[in-house]
C-alpha positions in Angstrom: 0.0 0.0 0.0 1.5 3.3 -1.1 1.3 6.7 0.7 -1.1 7.8 -2.0 -3.5 4.9 -1.1 -3.3 5.8 2.7 -3.9 9.5 1.9 -6.9 8.6 -0.2 -8.4 6.3 2.4 -8.0 8.9 5.1 -9.6 11.5 2.9 -12.6 9.3 2.3 -12.9 8.1 5.9 -12.9 11.6 7.3 -15.0 13.0 4.5 -12.4 15.7 3.7 -12.4 18.1 0.8 -9.3 19.7 -0.7 -9.9 22.9 1.3 -10.1 20.9 4.5 -6.9 19.1 3.8 -5.1 22.4 3.0 -6.3 23.8 6.3 -5.2 20.7 8.2 -1.7 21.0 6.6 -1.6 24.6 7.6 -2.1 23.6 11.2 1.5 22.2 11.1 2.8 25.1 8.9 2.9 23.1 5.7 1.6 24.9 2.6 0.5 23.1 -0.5 -1.7 24.3 -3.5 -4.9 22.6 -4.7 -3.2 21.5 -7.9 -0.3 19.8 -6.0 -2.8 18.1 -3.7 -5.0 16.9 -6.5 -2.0 15.2 -8.2 -1.8 12.8 -5.2 -5.4 11.6 -5.7 -5.1 10.9 -9.5 -4.8 7.4 -10.9 -1.3 6.0 -11.3 -1.5 6.0 -15.1 -2.6 9.6 -15.3 0.2 11.9 -16.7 -0.1 14.4 -13.8 0.0 11.7 -11.1 2.6 12.4 -8.3 3.7 10.0 -5.6 3.0 11.3 -2.1 6.2 11.5 -0.1 6.7 10.5 3.5 7.0 14.2 4.6 3.6 15.2 3.2 1.8 12.2 4.7 3.6 12.7 8.0 2.6 16.4 8.1 -1.0 15.5 7.2 -1.2 13.0 10.0 0.2 15.4 12.5 -2.2 18.1 11.3 -5.1 15.6 11.5 -4.3 14.9 15.1 -4.4 18.6 15.9 -7.6 19.0 13.9 -9.4 16.1 15.7 -8.0 16.6 19.3 -7.1 20.2 19.4 -3.8 21.8 20.0 -1.5 20.6 22.7 -1.4 22.8 25.8 1.8 24.7 26.6 4.1 23.3 29.2 2.9 24.1 32.7 -0.7 24.7 31.6 -3.3 22.2 32.7 -6.2 21.3 30.5 -9.8 21.4 31.6 -9.7 17.6 31.7 -6.7 17.6 34.0 -8.3 20.2 36.3 -11.5 18.1 36.6 -9.4 15.1 37.6 -7.6 17.0 40.4 -10.8 18.2 42.0 -12.1 14.7 42.7 -11.0 13.3 46.0 -9.2 10.0 46.0 -11.4 7.5 48.0 -8.4 5.5 49.0 -6.5 8.5 50.4 -8.5 8.9 53.6 -6.6 9.5 56.8 -9.3 8.0 58.9 -8.4 4.9 60.8 -11.5 2.7 60.8 -9.9 0.0 62.9 -9.5 2.2 66.0 -12.1 1.7 68.7 -14.3 4.8 69.4 -13.9 6.5 72.7 -17.1 5.9 74.7 -18.0 8.5 77.3 -19.5 7.0 80.3 -21.8 8.9 82.5 -20.6 7.9 86.1 
């Protein structure tokens, strides 16, 4: 399976148009024109067919991750998901000792 086949299958699976792919590639600062992009999706026997290189596919995959998940937070910043995890108390971190007998006050 070639890089062109992988690129085509990802394009169909995610229902992406040429404009969408160009925007995804721009997320990783990779610029490509529509005509260059359409050459990857042509049949192999077409005169304008171009093989998709590893760099283009790698940049597309990295851009697709950003497109689907969102950008990575900067170092030191916590995401909303991380903050929601920190708020919940750990049920196994109680300092109470349940094995200690309770002090009973006697009314003498």
